N, C-alpha and C positions, 0 to 999 in steps of 0.2 A: 559610177561605172556600172555597166550591165553585168549581171551575175554570169559567171563562166558556165558554159553548158557542160553538164556531166557527160563523161565518155559513155558511148554505147555499151550495153551489156554484151560481152563476148562469150562464146562457148567455153573458152578456157577459164572463165571466171566461176563456173559452176561445176561442182563435183558431188560425190556422195549420193548419186541417183538411186542406189539400191534401197535407201530408206524410203523413198517415195513408192517403190514397188510394194512395200508393206502397207502403204496407205491406201492404195487404189481399191482393194477389196472393201475397205471401210466406206469408201465414197461411192461405190457402185449404186447404192440405193437412191442416190441423188440424180442419177442420169436423166430420168424422165421428168423431173420436177420442172414445170414451166414449158415442157415440150408440147403439150396438148394444143397450145395456141398456134403452133407452127403448121398451119394448114397446107402451105406450099411445099413442105418437106425440104427446105433449104437451110435449116439451122446448122451452123458449123461449130458453135461453142455451146457445150452443155454444162449443166450445173456442176457435175463432178469435176469436169475439167477446169471450170472457173475456180472452184474451191482449191484444187491442187495448185493452180497458179498463185492463189493468195497464200497458201502455205509456203510456196517457194519465196514469195515476197517476205514473209516473216523470218524464214530461216536463212536467207541470203542477205548479207549487209550491202551488197552491190546493187540490189534492187530496192529503190526507195520511193517509187511512184508508179502510177498507172502506165506512164510512158515506159518505165523500165520493164514492167510486165509485158507490155506490147512488144518490146524488143526481145525479151526472153522467148516469147511465143514464136519467133522467127528462127530460133536455134534448132538445129536438126535433132540434137539429143532430147531437148524438151518436147519436141513434136512427137518423137518416137515413143518416149516414156509415157506422156500424158495423152497421146492420141489426139493432139490438137493441131490445127493449122494456124496460119497467120491470123491473129486477132487484132483488129484495128482498135484505135482509141474509142471510136464510136461504139463498137461492139462491147468493149469492156464497160463503158459508161452505161450502155443500155441494159447490161446484165442485171443491175440492181432493180430494174423495173420489171424484169421477166422472172427471175428466180425468187422464190419465197424463202425467207430466212428461217422459218419455223422448223423445218426438218433438221437443221443444224443443232438446234437446242436439244433434240433427242439424242444426237450423237454425243454432245457434251455430257448428258446424263449417263449414257451407256459407258463412256470411257471412265467417268468417275466411279461407276460401280466396279469396273475392272481393277482400279487402283487398290493397292494393299495399304493397310495402316502403316505409317512410318514410326508411330509411337506405340510402344508395347509396355506391358506391365499391368499391375493391379489398378493404377489410376486410369490408364487408358481404357481398360476393360470397363471400369465403372462409368466412364464418360464416352462410351462408344456412340458413334453417330452425332457427336457434338458438331453443331452447324452454326457458324457465325454468319449473320446477315447484315448487309449494309449497302449503301449506294455511293457512287462516285460520279462526279461531273466530268464530261468530256467537252471541252470548249468547241463551239460550233461557229461556222462562218456566217456572215451577215445574210447570205442568200437563203439560209436554212430557216425559213419562216415557221416551220412546224416546231422548232426548238426554242420558241420565245420563252423567256424566263422572267426576270424581274421587271424588265421594261423593254421597249423596242431596241435598245442598244445592247442588251445582254441575251445571248442565245447559248444553249448548251444541251447536250444529250445526257441522260443519266442511265448508268448501268446499275441495275439492282442485282446483287450477287449473293448466292448461297455458297459458303465455303466450308468444306469438310475439314475441320481443324486437324484431326489426327491423321488423315491421309495427306493433308497439305495440298488439296486440289479443289478447284471450283467444281461444284456439283449441279448447279442450275443458275440461270441468269435470264433476265428480261431487260428490255431497253425501252425507255420512254423519253419524253421531253423532260427538261430539268425540273419542272414543277410537278412531275408525276409523284403521286403519293407512295411513300415507302411502305406504309401500313397496308394499303390496298394491294400493292404488288406482292407483298409477303402473304397476305390472306389468299390471294389467287393462286399461289404456287406452293402452298404447304404440302408436305409429304408425310406419310406415316412413319413412326419409329424414330423420329429425329429428336434431338435435344437442342432446341434453338436458343442461342444466346444473343440478346438484343440490347441496344443502348436506349437511352431515354427518348430518342427521337421516334421510336416505334410504339411508345406506350399509348394505348387507346382502350376504350371499354370493350370493344368487340374482339380484339386480338387474342387475349388469353383463352377465351371461349373457343375461338376458331382453331387455335393450336390444339387444345384438348380434344375438340371434336374430330380433328384429323388424326387422333391417336398418337400425338406427339407431346413433348414436354417443353418447358421454357425456363430460362433464367434471364430475368430482365432487370436492368437497373431502373429504379424508380426515384421520383423526387422524395425528399425527406419531409413532405407535408401531407402524406397520404393519411387517411383515417383507416383504422383497422380494428378488428375484434380479436383480442388476444385469447388464445386457448391455453397455452402454457409456454414457459421459457425453458429451453433446453440447457443443460449444463455444458460448459465448454471443455473440450479436451486440450491437452498441451499442444497437439498438432494444430488445432483450430486457432489457438492463441498465437502460435508461431506464424500462422498465415495472416494474422492481423484481424481475426474475427473478434469482435467485442460483444456481440449479442446474437443469439440464435432463437428466433421466436416462431412458434407454431400459431397460425391464424385460422379463423373460420370464415373471415370475409375481409375485403378491402373496400374502401369507399371512394373518397373524393377524386383520386387519380383517374378513375375510369368513368367519371361522369356522375350524374345525380343518383343513379341506381347502384346499389352495392353489388359486388361480385362475390357470391357465396360459394366457397369451395375450400377444400383442405389445402392451405397454402403455408408458405414458410418465408420469413423475412430474415435474411442474414445480413448483419451490419458489419462492414469491413473498414478498418482504419488503414489509410495508406498515406505515404509521404509523397508530395509533389516534388518535381525537380528543383524548385526554389527553396525546398526545406520545410515549407508549410504542410499541414496535414488536412485531409478531408475524409469524410465518412461516406462510403458507398452503401446504399440500401439495395440489396439484391433480392428480388421476389421470385419464388420458384414453386412449382407444384411437386418437386422431387423431395419427398420427406425422407427417402432412403439414403441420400448422399451425405457423407460426412461434410460438415460445414467448411472444412478447408478445401474440399473439392469443388464446392459451389464457388468459393473465391477463386480457385484455380481456373475454373471454366470461364469465368468472366475475364480473367487476365488473358486467356487464349483468344478472346474476341479481337485482340489487336493483330492477330495473324491475317485477318482480312484486310486491314489497313496496309500491311506489308505487301500483300499480294497486289493491291491497287498500285502501289509504287512500282512493282515489277511490271504490271500490265501497261502502265502509261510511260514509264521511263525506259525500260529495257525492251519490251515488245514494241514500243513506239506508237501506242494507240492514242496519243495526244494528236497525232496527225491523222485526220479522217480522209479516206479515199473517196467518199461519196457524199452527196448533199442531201439525199433523201433518207428517211428513217429506216426503211428496209435495208438500204445499202450499208448504213452504219451498223445495223444489227448483224448483217452478214459478216462484216469485218470483225466485230467484237466476238462473235461465236467462233470464227476461224482462229482468232488469236487465242481464245480459251482452249480450242482443240490443240493448237500448236504447243501450248504450255502443258496440257495434259499428256501429250505424247512424249514430251521430255521426261516427265515423271514416270510414265510407264516403261520407257526405254532404259532409264537409269536407276529406277527404284529409289529415288530421293527427290527432295524439292529442287526445282530448277534454281540455279544461282547465276549471277552475272558471269562468273568465271567459267562455269560449265557451258552456259549459252555461248560465250565467246569461243570456247574450245570446239563446240559443235560447228560454229560458223567457220572457224579455221579449217576444219575438216571438209566442210562443204565447198570451201574455196580452194581446196587442194594444198593449203599451207601446212596442214597436219595430216599424218597418216592415221589409218584406223587403229594401228597399234598404239600410237601416242594418245588418241582419244580414249581408248580402253585403259591405258595406264593412268590417265587422269582420273577416270571414274574409280579405278581400283584404289588409288591413293585416297580419294574421298572416303571410300568404304573403310579403309584401314584406319583413317583418322577418327571416324565415328566409332569404330570398335574400341580404339584406345580411350576415347573420351568416355565411352560407356563403362 
């Protein structure tokens, strides 16, 4: 049987417009992006308006497609708030070829800087600017030839994400085809003052030097077959042993992992014993240039790396970024950056990591099913629960 047609988006389905009034000043800088090519002066949809429509798509559960956005653009309230007129499906599809995604990346970075740390205390202070980096695949359609992956039958885009662990927010991102190098993307986007925590997939000869040259530090899981020059072995504290640390070594070089040439630098190798879910044990070798950190904090920093995996689950399952609205690379990048902005705004509005329950409550409010007072009561309950837990 043919799939039932979704009902049209109605004005009564959308509420909470005042939050979008807070967004518009943030998006003003985008207005002229892509407008220079409009020699005839007949452009009716500008980049700031298109991004606002995409944010409406992410925040409203009743809008699930470009066709839904097209219907929303016909609503009087949407037109008044966003300053848009009727946007045809052709106009919305064309937008990804007119507007450049790059300015959205700077907005993601700016919003991340505004976010405050959600974790506090001595450990958080010692691990400030801890940044987990990783990539995730977004399945692509057969028509997306730019996203070729393993073979002609496999296509995917890859989001390369920098995640500020203690703030609980994404702080930078780039998008490539699935076979894009994670190491190259990280080297091209390094920022100063960061403590990067990376897994074995990022290990390369050039990466540690590039991180240090960018005035940042690293904690990297490495294979247990590396060669190294031992300077001295540090004694273990009770706190380190409790964290699973079995050895703490100061090095003056490492060898085979990074290629034929040795990497000479003051380094440290922290070996951590951990138990797998099946009850077996494994040993993690964590290489870092941070000689000042207690060994237990090196182990803790690596455990925090999993926060980026949790964010990927949120990004794809809750924000719905498994479903791509565009077929071209720039359009997918626009969608991903707007999704990151939507997530960042939740953290800035609520002062905590976005959760499925909070996301649903915000959607209930935007649909008119919950009042502002009920939304605020939900957020206050979360804050009280965190205070009790602390």
